[in-house]
mmCIF file of the C-alpha atoms, coordinates in Angstrom:
data_MODEL
# 
_entry.id   MODEL 
# 
loop_
_atom_site.group_PDB 
_atom_site.id 
_atom_site.type_symbol 
_atom_site.label_atom_id 
_atom_site.label_alt_id 
_atom_site.label_comp_id 
_atom_site.label_asym_id 
_atom_site.label_entity_id 
_atom_site.label_seq_id 
_atom_site.pdbx_PDB_ins_code 
_atom_site.Cartn_x 
_atom_site.Cartn_y 
_atom_site.Cartn_z 
_atom_site.occupancy 
_atom_site.B_iso_or_equiv 
_atom_site.pdbx_formal_charge 
_atom_site.auth_seq_id 
_atom_site.auth_comp_id 
_atom_site.auth_asym_id 
_atom_site.auth_atom_id 
_atom_site.pdbx_PDB_model_num 
ATOM 1   C CA . MET A 1 1   ? -55.770 44.011 1.421   1.00 0.00 ? 1   MET A CA 1 
ATOM 2   C CA . THR A 1 2   ? -52.208 44.483 2.844   1.00 0.00 ? 2   THR A CA 1 
ATOM 3   C CA . GLY A 1 3   ? -52.762 48.030 3.876   1.00 0.00 ? 3   GLY A CA 1 
ATOM 4   C CA . VAL A 1 4   ? -56.029 47.019 5.733   1.00 0.00 ? 4   VAL A CA 1 
ATOM 5   C CA . LEU A 1 5   ? -54.301 44.151 7.629   1.00 0.00 ? 5   LEU A CA 1 
ATOM 6   C CA . ARG A 1 6   ? -51.411 46.660 8.531   1.00 0.00 ? 6   ARG A CA 1 
ATOM 7   C CA . THR A 1 7   ? -53.815 49.139 9.691   1.00 0.00 ? 7   THR A CA 1 
ATOM 8   C CA . VAL A 1 8   ? -55.565 46.510 11.826  1.00 0.00 ? 8   VAL A CA 1 
ATOM 9   C CA . ASN A 1 9   ? -52.480 45.241 13.156  1.00 0.00 ? 9   ASN A CA 1 
ATOM 10  C CA . ARG A 1 10  ? -51.294 48.818 14.151  1.00 0.00 ? 10  ARG A CA 1 
ATOM 11  C CA . VAL A 1 11  ? -54.711 49.521 16.048  1.00 0.00 ? 11  VAL A CA 1 
ATOM 12  C CA . LEU A 1 12  ? -54.564 46.292 17.945  1.00 0.00 ? 12  LEU A CA 1 
ATOM 13  C CA . VAL A 1 13  ? -50.968 46.709 18.964  1.00 0.00 ? 13  VAL A CA 1 
ATOM 14  C CA . GLY A 1 14  ? -51.735 50.315 20.076  1.00 0.00 ? 14  GLY A CA 1 
ATOM 15  C CA . LEU A 1 15  ? -54.828 49.057 22.083  1.00 0.00 ? 15  LEU A CA 1 
ATOM 16  C CA . ALA A 1 16  ? -52.906 46.263 23.477  1.00 0.00 ? 16  ALA A CA 1 
ATOM 17  C CA . GLY A 1 17  ? -50.073 48.508 24.628  1.00 0.00 ? 17  GLY A CA 1 
ATOM 18  C CA . LEU A 1 18  ? -52.704 51.233 26.000  1.00 0.00 ? 18  LEU A CA 1 
ATOM 19  C CA . VAL A 1 19  ? -54.228 48.423 28.288  1.00 0.00 ? 19  VAL A CA 1 
ATOM 20  C CA . LEU A 1 20  ? -50.964 46.937 29.340  1.00 0.00 ? 20  LEU A CA 1 
ATOM 21  C CA . LEU A 1 21  ? -49.828 50.266 30.317  1.00 0.00 ? 21  LEU A CA 1 
ATOM 22  C CA . CYS A 1 22  ? -52.778 51.220 32.192  1.00 0.00 ? 22  CYS A CA 1 
ATOM 23  C CA . LEU A 1 23  ? -52.898 48.001 33.874  1.00 0.00 ? 23  LEU A CA 1 
ATOM 24  C CA . GLY A 1 24  ? -49.186 48.306 34.586  1.00 0.00 ? 24  GLY A CA 1 
ATOM 25  C CA . GLY A 1 25  ? -49.643 51.925 35.989  1.00 0.00 ? 25  GLY A CA 1 
ATOM 26  C CA . ALA A 1 26  ? -52.354 50.734 38.426  1.00 0.00 ? 26  ALA A CA 1 
ATOM 27  C CA . VAL A 1 27  ? -50.540 47.662 39.785  1.00 0.00 ? 27  VAL A CA 1 
ATOM 28  C CA . LEU A 1 28  ? -47.652 50.065 40.451  1.00 0.00 ? 28  LEU A CA 1 
ATOM 29  C CA . ALA A 1 29  ? -49.669 52.563 42.049  1.00 0.00 ? 29  ALA A CA 1 
ATOM 30  C CA . ALA A 1 30  ? -51.379 50.073 44.338  1.00 0.00 ? 30  ALA A CA 1 
ATOM 31  C CA . GLY A 1 31  ? -47.963 48.531 45.125  1.00 0.00 ? 31  GLY A CA 1 
ATOM 32  C CA . LEU A 1 32  ? -46.574 51.867 45.974  1.00 0.00 ? 32  LEU A CA 1 
ATOM 33  C CA . ASP A 1 33  ? -49.485 52.713 48.243  1.00 0.00 ? 33  ASP A CA 1 
ATOM 34  C CA . LEU A 1 34  ? -50.531 55.697 46.281  1.00 0.00 ? 34  LEU A CA 1 
ATOM 35  C CA . GLY A 1 35  ? -53.928 56.609 45.612  1.00 0.00 ? 35  GLY A CA 1 
ATOM 36  C CA . VAL A 1 36  ? -56.138 53.987 44.000  1.00 0.00 ? 36  VAL A CA 1 
ATOM 37  C CA . PRO A 1 37  ? -60.009 53.606 43.991  1.00 0.00 ? 37  PRO A CA 1 
ATOM 38  C CA . SER A 1 38  ? -62.028 51.884 46.788  1.00 0.00 ? 38  SER A CA 1 
ATOM 39  C CA . TRP A 1 39  ? -63.060 49.215 44.529  1.00 0.00 ? 39  TRP A CA 1 
ATOM 40  C CA . TRP A 1 40  ? -59.477 48.048 43.582  1.00 0.00 ? 40  TRP A CA 1 
ATOM 41  C CA . PRO A 1 41  ? -59.052 44.619 44.658  1.00 0.00 ? 41  PRO A CA 1 
ATOM 42  C CA . TRP A 1 42  ? -55.575 44.933 46.639  1.00 0.00 ? 42  TRP A CA 1 
ATOM 43  C CA . ARG A 1 43  ? -53.470 47.709 47.890  1.00 0.00 ? 43  ARG A CA 1 
ATOM 44  C CA . GLY A 1 44  ? -50.142 48.382 49.473  1.00 0.00 ? 44  GLY A CA 1 
ATOM 45  C CA . PRO A 1 45  ? -46.942 46.532 49.029  1.00 0.00 ? 45  PRO A CA 1 
ATOM 46  C CA . ASP A 1 46  ? -47.995 43.625 51.117  1.00 0.00 ? 46  ASP A CA 1 
ATOM 47  C CA . ALA A 1 47  ? -51.013 42.781 49.390  1.00 0.00 ? 47  ALA A CA 1 
ATOM 48  C CA . VAL A 1 48  ? -51.628 39.825 47.266  1.00 0.00 ? 48  VAL A CA 1 
ATOM 49  C CA . LEU A 1 49  ? -53.902 39.439 44.118  1.00 0.00 ? 49  LEU A CA 1 
ATOM 50  C CA . LEU A 1 50  ? -56.040 36.673 45.882  1.00 0.00 ? 50  LEU A CA 1 
ATOM 51  C CA . ALA A 1 51  ? -55.440 35.544 49.327  1.00 0.00 ? 51  ALA A CA 1 
ATOM 52  C CA . GLU A 1 52  ? -55.273 31.810 50.125  1.00 0.00 ? 52  GLU A CA 1 
ATOM 53  C CA . ASP A 1 53  ? -58.821 31.844 51.712  1.00 0.00 ? 53  ASP A CA 1 
ATOM 54  C CA . ARG A 1 54  ? -60.211 32.873 48.419  1.00 0.00 ? 54  ARG A CA 1 
ATOM 55  C CA . ARG A 1 55  ? -58.106 30.189 46.297  1.00 0.00 ? 55  ARG A CA 1 
ATOM 56  C CA . GLY A 1 56  ? -59.399 26.613 46.552  1.00 0.00 ? 56  GLY A CA 1 
ATOM 57  C CA . THR A 1 57  ? -56.819 24.161 47.140  1.00 0.00 ? 57  THR A CA 1 
ATOM 58  C CA . GLY A 1 58  ? -58.951 21.553 45.028  1.00 0.00 ? 58  GLY A CA 1 
ATOM 59  C CA . ASP A 1 59  ? -60.325 23.790 42.709  1.00 0.00 ? 59  ASP A CA 1 
ATOM 60  C CA . TRP A 1 60  ? -60.323 23.095 39.072  1.00 0.00 ? 60  TRP A CA 1 
ATOM 61  C CA . ARG A 1 61  ? -60.336 26.781 37.661  1.00 0.00 ? 61  ARG A CA 1 
ATOM 62  C CA . TRP A 1 62  ? -56.738 27.528 38.848  1.00 0.00 ? 62  TRP A CA 1 
ATOM 63  C CA . PRO A 1 63  ? -54.955 25.147 36.687  1.00 0.00 ? 63  PRO A CA 1 
ATOM 64  C CA . VAL A 1 64  ? -57.319 25.987 33.887  1.00 0.00 ? 64  VAL A CA 1 
ATOM 65  C CA . ALA A 1 65  ? -56.546 29.638 34.315  1.00 0.00 ? 65  ALA A CA 1 
ATOM 66  C CA . VAL A 1 66  ? -52.839 29.218 34.486  1.00 0.00 ? 66  VAL A CA 1 
ATOM 67  C CA . ALA A 1 67  ? -53.122 26.905 31.142  1.00 0.00 ? 67  ALA A CA 1 
ATOM 68  C CA . GLY A 1 68  ? -54.857 29.492 29.675  1.00 0.00 ? 68  GLY A CA 1 
ATOM 69  C CA . LEU A 1 69  ? -52.610 32.285 30.411  1.00 0.00 ? 69  LEU A CA 1 
ATOM 70  C CA . ALA A 1 70  ? -49.624 30.019 29.182  1.00 0.00 ? 70  ALA A CA 1 
ATOM 71  C CA . VAL A 1 71  ? -51.414 29.587 25.921  1.00 0.00 ? 71  VAL A CA 1 
ATOM 72  C CA . LEU A 1 72  ? -51.947 33.478 25.734  1.00 0.00 ? 72  LEU A CA 1 
ATOM 73  C CA . VAL A 1 73  ? -48.371 34.158 26.241  1.00 0.00 ? 73  VAL A CA 1 
ATOM 74  C CA . LEU A 1 74  ? -47.389 31.589 23.636  1.00 0.00 ? 74  LEU A CA 1 
ATOM 75  C CA . LEU A 1 75  ? -49.659 33.203 21.084  1.00 0.00 ? 75  LEU A CA 1 
ATOM 76  C CA . ALA A 1 76  ? -48.228 36.763 22.087  1.00 0.00 ? 76  ALA A CA 1 
ATOM 77  C CA . LEU A 1 77  ? -44.901 35.565 21.432  1.00 0.00 ? 77  LEU A CA 1 
ATOM 78  C CA . VAL A 1 78  ? -45.677 33.908 18.086  1.00 0.00 ? 78  VAL A CA 1 
ATOM 79  C CA . TRP A 1 79  ? -47.495 37.034 17.192  1.00 0.00 ? 79  TRP A CA 1 
ATOM 80  C CA . LEU A 1 80  ? -44.377 39.159 18.288  1.00 0.00 ? 80  LEU A CA 1 
ATOM 81  C CA . LEU A 1 81  ? -42.122 37.190 16.217  1.00 0.00 ? 81  LEU A CA 1 
ATOM 82  C CA . ALA A 1 82  ? -44.418 37.523 13.114  1.00 0.00 ? 82  ALA A CA 1 
ATOM 83  C CA . GLN A 1 83  ? -44.169 41.500 13.578  1.00 0.00 ? 83  GLN A CA 1 
ATOM 84  C CA . ALA A 1 84  ? -40.281 41.120 13.301  1.00 0.00 ? 84  ALA A CA 1 
ATOM 85  C CA . ARG A 1 85  ? -40.277 38.940 10.062  1.00 0.00 ? 85  ARG A CA 1 
ATOM 86  C CA . ARG A 1 86  ? -39.759 40.765 7.088   1.00 0.00 ? 86  ARG A CA 1 
ATOM 87  C CA . HIS A 1 87  ? -42.816 40.260 4.743   1.00 0.00 ? 87  HIS A CA 1 
ATOM 88  C CA . ARG A 1 88  ? -42.378 39.243 1.064   1.00 0.00 ? 88  ARG A CA 1 
ATOM 89  C CA . LEU A 1 89  ? -43.650 41.926 -1.458  1.00 0.00 ? 89  LEU A CA 1 
ATOM 90  C CA . THR A 1 90  ? -46.532 40.388 -3.064  1.00 0.00 ? 90  THR A CA 1 
ATOM 91  C CA . GLU A 1 91  ? -46.847 43.007 -6.162  1.00 0.00 ? 91  GLU A CA 1 
ATOM 92  C CA . VAL A 1 92  ? -44.386 45.572 -7.723  1.00 0.00 ? 92  VAL A CA 1 
ATOM 93  C CA . LEU A 1 93  ? -45.854 48.708 -9.458  1.00 0.00 ? 93  LEU A CA 1 
ATOM 94  C CA . VAL A 1 94  ? -44.405 48.777 -12.960 1.00 0.00 ? 94  VAL A CA 1 
ATOM 95  C CA . ASP A 1 95  ? -44.172 52.336 -14.603 1.00 0.00 ? 95  ASP A CA 1 
ATOM 96  C CA . THR A 1 96  ? -45.714 51.793 -18.247 1.00 0.00 ? 96  THR A CA 1 
ATOM 97  C CA . GLY A 1 97  ? -45.050 55.159 -19.458 1.00 0.00 ? 97  GLY A CA 1 
ATOM 98  C CA . ASP A 1 98  ? -48.629 56.199 -20.118 1.00 0.00 ? 98  ASP A CA 1 
ATOM 99  C CA . GLY A 1 99  ? -49.187 57.206 -16.616 1.00 0.00 ? 99  GLY A CA 1 
ATOM 100 C CA . GLU A 1 100 ? -51.377 54.300 -15.946 1.00 0.00 ? 100 GLU A CA 1 
ATOM 101 C CA . GLY A 1 101 ? -48.886 51.845 -14.645 1.00 0.00 ? 101 GLY A CA 1 
ATOM 102 C CA . ALA A 1 102 ? -49.257 48.025 -14.274 1.00 0.00 ? 102 ALA A CA 1 
ATOM 103 C CA . VAL A 1 103 ? -48.887 45.657 -11.421 1.00 0.00 ? 103 VAL A CA 1 
ATOM 104 C CA . LEU A 1 104 ? -46.255 42.730 -11.592 1.00 0.00 ? 104 LEU A CA 1 
ATOM 105 C CA . ARG A 1 105 ? -46.572 39.839 -9.037  1.00 0.00 ? 105 ARG A CA 1 
ATOM 106 C CA . GLY A 1 106 ? -43.621 39.849 -6.614  1.00 0.00 ? 106 GLY A CA 1 
ATOM 107 C CA . ARG A 1 107 ? -42.973 36.213 -7.092  1.00 0.00 ? 107 ARG A CA 1 
ATOM 108 C CA . THR A 1 108 ? -42.768 36.322 -10.874 1.00 0.00 ? 108 THR A CA 1 
ATOM 109 C CA . LEU A 1 109 ? -40.019 39.028 -10.608 1.00 0.00 ? 109 LEU A CA 1 
ATOM 110 C CA . GLU A 1 110 ? -38.072 36.966 -7.860  1.00 0.00 ? 110 GLU A CA 1 
ATOM 111 C CA . GLY A 1 111 ? -38.014 33.857 -10.071 1.00 0.00 ? 111 GLY A CA 1 
ATOM 112 C CA . ALA A 1 112 ? -36.747 35.856 -13.125 1.00 0.00 ? 112 ALA A CA 1 
ATOM 113 C CA . VAL A 1 113 ? -33.961 37.252 -10.989 1.00 0.00 ? 113 VAL A CA 1 
ATOM 114 C CA . GLU A 1 114 ? -33.345 33.865 -9.631  1.00 0.00 ? 114 GLU A CA 1 
ATOM 115 C CA . SER A 1 115 ? -33.227 32.263 -12.941 1.00 0.00 ? 115 SER A CA 1 
ATOM 116 C CA . GLU A 1 116 ? -30.715 34.816 -14.274 1.00 0.00 ? 116 GLU A CA 1 
ATOM 117 C CA . ALA A 1 117 ? -28.532 34.775 -11.317 1.00 0.00 ? 117 ALA A CA 1 
ATOM 118 C CA . GLU A 1 118 ? -28.263 30.931 -11.587 1.00 0.00 ? 118 GLU A CA 1 
ATOM 119 C CA . THR A 1 119 ? -26.812 31.201 -15.197 1.00 0.00 ? 119 THR A CA 1 
ATOM 120 C CA . LEU A 1 120 ? -24.080 33.639 -13.841 1.00 0.00 ? 120 LEU A CA 1 
ATOM 121 C CA . ASP A 1 121 ? -20.562 31.783 -14.032 1.00 0.00 ? 121 ASP A CA 1 
ATOM 122 C CA . GLY A 1 122 ? -20.081 30.144 -10.619 1.00 0.00 ? 122 GLY A CA 1 
ATOM 123 C CA . VAL A 1 123 ? -23.556 30.149 -9.133  1.00 0.00 ? 123 VAL A CA 1 
ATOM 124 C CA . ALA A 1 124 ? -24.765 26.936 -7.936  1.00 0.00 ? 124 ALA A CA 1 
ATOM 125 C CA . ARG A 1 125 ? -28.197 28.437 -6.516  1.00 0.00 ? 125 ARG A CA 1 
ATOM 126 C CA . ALA A 1 126 ? -29.753 31.718 -6.191  1.00 0.00 ? 126 ALA A CA 1 
ATOM 127 C CA . ARG A 1 127 ? -32.710 32.686 -3.975  1.00 0.00 ? 127 ARG A CA 1 
ATOM 128 C CA . VAL A 1 128 ? -34.365 36.172 -4.287  1.00 0.00 ? 128 VAL A CA 1 
ATOM 129 C CA . ARG A 1 129 ? -36.911 37.763 -1.929  1.00 0.00 ? 129 ARG A CA 1 
ATOM 130 C CA . LEU A 1 130 ? -38.735 41.294 -2.403  1.00 0.00 ? 130 LEU A CA 1 
ATOM 131 C CA . THR A 1 131 ? -39.628 43.518 0.336   1.00 0.00 ? 131 THR A CA 1 
ATOM 132 C CA . GLY A 1 132 ? -40.366 47.181 0.575   1.00 0.00 ? 132 GLY A CA 1 
ATOM 133 C CA . ARG A 1 133 ? -43.219 49.052 -1.007  1.00 0.00 ? 133 ARG A CA 1 
ATOM 134 C CA . ARG A 1 134 ? -44.810 48.480 -4.257  1.00 0.00 ? 134 ARG A CA 1 
ATOM 135 C CA . ALA A 1 135 ? -43.325 51.522 -5.887  1.00 0.00 ? 135 ALA A CA 1 
ATOM 136 C CA . ALA A 1 136 ? -39.949 51.049 -4.013  1.00 0.00 ? 136 ALA A CA 1 
ATOM 137 C CA . PRO A 1 137 ? -38.992 47.472 -3.807  1.00 0.00 ? 137 PRO A CA 1 
ATOM 138 C CA . ALA A 1 138 ? -35.727 45.978 -2.290  1.00 0.00 ? 138 ALA A CA 1 
ATOM 139 C CA . ALA A 1 139 ? -34.209 42.865 -3.276  1.00 0.00 ? 139 ALA A CA 1 
ATOM 140 C CA . HIS A 1 140 ? -32.629 40.291 -0.784  1.00 0.00 ? 140 HIS A CA 1 
ATOM 141 C CA . VAL A 1 141 ? -30.479 37.557 -2.940  1.00 0.00 ? 141 VAL A CA 1 
ATOM 142 C CA . SER A 1 142 ? -28.795 34.628 -1.512  1.00 0.00 ? 142 SER A CA 1 
ATOM 143 C CA . LEU A 1 143 ? -26.417 33.115 -3.485  1.00 0.00 ? 143 LEU A CA 1 
ATOM 144 C CA . LEU A 1 144 ? -24.737 29.675 -3.212  1.00 0.00 ? 144 LEU A CA 1 
ATOM 145 C CA . LEU A 1 145 ? -21.198 29.985 -4.930  1.00 0.00 ? 145 LEU A CA 1 
ATOM 146 C CA . GLU A 1 146 ? -19.145 27.130 -6.397  1.00 0.00 ? 146 GLU A CA 1 
ATOM 147 C CA . PRO A 1 147 ? -15.432 26.774 -5.217  1.00 0.00 ? 147 PRO A CA 1 
ATOM 148 C CA . GLN A 1 148 ? -14.003 28.380 -8.319  1.00 0.00 ? 148 GLN A CA 1 
ATOM 149 C CA . ALA A 1 149 ? -16.509 31.389 -8.206  1.00 0.00 ? 149 ALA A CA 1 
ATOM 150 C CA . SER A 1 150 ? -15.024 34.818 -7.620  1.00 0.00 ? 150 SER A CA 1 
ATOM 151 C CA . PRO A 1 151 ? -17.336 36.779 -5.177  1.00 0.00 ? 151 PRO A CA 1 
ATOM 152 C CA . SER A 1 152 ? -16.410 40.272 -6.427  1.00 0.00 ? 152 SER A CA 1 
ATOM 153 C CA . ALA A 1 153 ? -17.007 39.136 -10.243 1.00 0.00 ? 153 ALA A CA 1 
ATOM 154 C CA . THR A 1 154 ? -20.320 37.292 -9.217  1.00 0.00 ? 154 THR A CA 1 
ATOM 155 C CA . LEU A 1 155 ? -21.430 40.397 -7.391  1.00 0.00 ? 155 LEU A CA 1 
ATOM 156 C CA . THR A 1 156 ? -20.474 42.820 -10.471 1.00 0.00 ? 156 THR A CA 1 
ATOM 157 C CA . HIS A 1 157 ? -22.437 40.308 -12.831 1.00 0.00 ? 157 HIS A CA 1 
ATOM 158 C CA . LEU A 1 158 ? -25.576 40.032 -10.269 1.00 0.00 ? 158 LEU A CA 1 
ATOM 159 C CA . ALA A 1 159 ? -25.768 43.836 -10.019 1.00 0.00 ? 159 ALA A CA 1 
ATOM 160 C CA . SER A 1 160 ? -25.242 44.676 -13.847 1.00 0.00 ? 160 SER A CA 1 
ATOM 161 C CA . GLU A 1 161 ? -27.229 41.797 -15.214 1.00 0.00 ? 161 GLU A CA 1 
ATOM 162 C CA . ALA A 1 162 ? -29.709 40.174 -13.186 1.00 0.00 ? 162 ALA A CA 1 
ATOM 163 C CA . LEU A 1 163 ? -30.720 43.081 -11.084 1.00 0.00 ? 163 LEU A CA 1 
ATOM 164 C CA . GLY A 1 164 ? -30.227 45.424 -13.810 1.00 0.00 ? 164 GLY A CA 1 
ATOM 165 C CA . HIS A 1 165 ? -32.380 43.524 -16.129 1.00 0.00 ? 165 HIS A CA 1 
ATOM 166 C CA . ALA A 1 166 ? -35.003 43.487 -13.432 1.00 0.00 ? 166 ALA A CA 1 
ATOM 167 C CA . ARG A 1 167 ? -34.837 47.098 -12.711 1.00 0.00 ? 167 ARG A CA 1 
ATOM 168 C CA . THR A 1 168 ? -35.127 48.274 -16.360 1.00 0.00 ? 168 THR A CA 1 
ATOM 169 C CA . SER A 1 169 ? -37.925 45.755 -16.953 1.00 0.00 ? 169 SER A CA 1 
ATOM 170 C CA . ALA A 1 170 ? -39.886 47.061 -14.133 1.00 0.00 ? 170 ALA A CA 1 
ATOM 171 C CA . GLY A 1 171 ? -39.277 50.480 -14.893 1.00 0.00 ? 171 GLY A CA 1 
ATOM 172 C CA . LEU A 1 172 ? -37.806 51.009 -11.465 1.00 0.00 ? 172 LEU A CA 1 
ATOM 173 C CA . PRO A 1 173 ? -35.338 54.052 -11.120 1.00 0.00 ? 173 PRO A CA 1 
ATOM 174 C CA . VAL A 1 174 ? -33.572 52.085 -8.362  1.00 0.00 ? 174 VAL A CA 1 
ATOM 175 C CA . LEU A 1 175 ? -33.500 48.556 -6.931  1.00 0.00 ? 175 LEU A CA 1 
ATOM 176 C CA . PRO A 1 176 ? -31.549 48.458 -3.727  1.00 0.00 ? 176 PRO A CA 1 
ATOM 177 C CA . ALA A 1 177 ? -30.192 44.952 -3.099  1.00 0.00 ? 177 ALA A CA 1 
ATOM 178 C CA . GLU A 1 178 ? -28.439 43.086 -0.342  1.00 0.00 ? 178 GLU A CA 1 
ATOM 179 C CA . ALA A 1 179 ? -26.706 39.954 -1.232  1.00 0.00 ? 179 ALA A CA 1 
ATOM 180 C CA . ARG A 1 180 ? -25.416 37.183 0.833   1.00 0.00 ? 180 ARG A CA 1 
ATOM 181 C CA . LEU A 1 181 ? -22.799 34.870 -0.475  1.00 0.00 ? 181 LEU A CA 1 
ATOM 182 C CA . ARG A 1 182 ? -22.301 31.273 0.685   1.00 0.00 ? 182 ARG A CA 1 
ATOM 183 C CA . ALA A 1 183 ? -19.650 28.758 -0.545  1.00 0.00 ? 183 ALA A CA 1 
ATOM 184 C CA . LEU A 1 184 ? -20.693 25.311 -1.835  1.00 0.00 ? 184 LEU A CA 1 
ATOM 185 C CA . LYS A 1 185 ? -19.449 22.656 0.674   1.00 0.00 ? 185 LYS A CA 1 
ATOM 186 C CA . GLN A 1 186 ? -17.520 20.237 -1.464  1.00 0.00 ? 186 GLN A CA 1 
ATOM 187 C CA . ARG A 1 187 ? -16.721 16.689 -0.072  1.00 0.00 ? 187 ARG A CA 1 
ATOM 188 C CA . PRO A 1 188 ? -12.988 15.824 -0.326  1.00 0.00 ? 188 PRO A CA 1 
ATOM 189 C CA . SER A 1 189 ? -12.459 13.154 -2.978  1.00 0.00 ? 189 SER A CA 1 
ATOM 190 C CA . ARG A 1 190 ? -10.165 10.282 -2.234  1.00 0.00 ? 190 ARG A CA 1 
ATOM 191 C CA . VAL A 1 191 ? -7.028  10.090 -4.580  1.00 0.00 ? 191 VAL A CA 1 
ATOM 192 C CA . SER A 1 192 ? -5.613  6.532  -4.867  1.00 0.00 ? 192 SER A CA 1 
# 
């Protein structure tokens, strides 16, 4: 299903880009007074899209058209932001050794790594997100460290224990990871 959505998304992006490129080129050609067809609605650098006599002052269509275009622009911006977002991996392909393979839910592997990372000394909370492809996932780990935690020791244990166990249990040759560490904010205590 993800592959179909990705293909549809790419086709729609390509078509939208082609339409916008053609329209932009036609407007540029008309604005520079280059050869445009006789049916083209405006020509020359001084031409406007709709003259005042064609726009009705009390007409309800113009506010509706402007509102519709504003909604269209907002939808395009939301869609653009959704494209920039890293998508979560829904499943991981596990090598079972028999040539068949199995599929493991991405959330399950994320939960296992989170649980094991939270047992590490000095880790208050862990969040894991898998991205990439089914056969080559990558982990994005966010750790909230307690004040006494050593960041270098925590990273070493994270790589060797939590991520190492996930890599071997899923039969992955490598599991690249990016870790973000934050310190736990501790309220100052009053000493009497």
